[in-house]
ROKE-924357 format. One record per residue (C-alpha): residue number from 1; x, y, z; residue in one letter. Coordinates in steps of 0.02 Angstrom, whole numbers, plus 50000, padded with zeros to 5 digits. Example, Ala and Ser with C-alpha at 12.3 -4.5 7.8 and 13.67 -1.06 7.14 Angstrom:
BEGIN
  resi     xx     yy     zz  resn
     1  50615  49775  50390     a
     2  50684  49947  50357     s
This chain:
BEGIN
  resi     xx     yy     zz  resn
     1  54689  56458  55658     m
     2  54670  56321  55524     l
     3  54827  56237  55584     f
     4  54756  56229  55759     l
     5  54619  56126  55679     h
     6  54747  55999  55614     s
     7  54834  55992  55778     l
     8  54679  55970  55871     s
     9  54630  55827  55761     a
    10  54796  55747  55780     l
    11  54794  55767  55965     l
    12  54619  55692  55981     i
    13  54675  55543  55878     d
    14  54831  55515  55996     r
    15  54723  55536  56145     y
    16  54599  55404  56087     k
    17  54744  55289  56053     l
    18  54813  55319  56224     l
    19  54643  55296  56304     a
    20  54639  55118  56243     t
    21  54803  55082  56323     t
    22  54854  55076  56508     a
    23  54913  55264  56501     s
    24  54788  55407  56481     t
    25  54890  55550  56545     n
    26  54869  55691  56418     p
    27  55050  55748  56462     d
    28  55112  55591  56380     e
    29  55038  55629  56210     i
    30  55178  55640  56080     e
    31  55153  55722  55910     v
    32  55278  55685  55770     d
    33  55321  55844  55689     v
    34  55332  55768  55516     d
    35  55160  55686  55537     e
    36  55085  55848  55595     f
    37  55155  55943  55452     l
    38  55102  55817  55326     s
    39  54923  55833  55397     a
    40  54922  56015  55369     c
    41  54873  56112  55209     s
    42  54983  56241  55127     d
    43  54886  56383  55204     s
    44  54893  56297  55376     e
    45  55085  56289  55361     r
    46  55090  56470  55316     k
    47  54987  56511  55465     e
    48  55102  56408  55577     l
    49  55256  56500  55509     v
    50  55169  56667  55541     e
    51  55124  56613  55718     a
    52  55301  56557  55755     l
    53  55368  56720  55684     r
    54  55245  56824  55792     e
    55  55299  56721  55940     d
    56  55482  56758  55915     g
    57  55536  56585  55864     y
    58  55585  56643  55689     l
    59  55706  56781  55660     d
    60  55621  56894  55525     e
    61  55781  56979  55476     g
    62  55877  56812  55449     e
    63  55828  56790  55271     n
    64  55786  56967  55221     d
    65  55961  57032  55195     n
    66  56000  57106  55017     d
    67  56110  56948  54970     f
    68  55965  56823  55010     d
    69  55836  56934  54921     i
    70  55941  56944  54766     a
    71  55965  56756  54758     l
    72  55783  56723  54776     r
    73  55748  56840  54627     k
    74  55879  56731  54525     l
    75  55798  56572  54569     a
    76  55702  56511  54418     g
    77  55766  56657  54308     n
    78  55922  56584  54238     s
    79  55846  56593  54064     w
    80  55848  56781  54081     r
    81  56035  56787  54113     l
    82  56168  56788  53984     s
    83  56288  56639  53976     k
    84  56429  56741  54049     e
    85  56326  56794  54197     d
    86  56264  56617  54227     e
    87  56444  56549  54222     e
    88  56497  56684  54342     t
    89  56357  56639  54468     i
    90  56397  56449  54448     l
    91  56585  56486  54479     k
    92  56547  56584  54636     i
    93  56428  56442  54700     a
    94  56555  56310  54663     n
    95  56687  56412  54759     k
    96  56575  56402  54913     i
    97  56516  56223  54900     i
């Protein structure tokens, strides 16, 4: 619920700004996604992702296949690979790119 606090604060600021102008209709309040996300802490962003996942906006299986899991394990661990293994992975990646 932390991200709701950030969203509420942002909406209140927007509403105050609109209240000082000719339009005070709450339906006209626009929140910039980048501005909102930059106002959130890491834990609030994680909570937002979880809420989106629970509401069906994120496909949980999308990044949980064996291939993606294996690639995440490789990230940051190149130092543990042999030179030949690293070259093989880079060769495959360069084919795709």
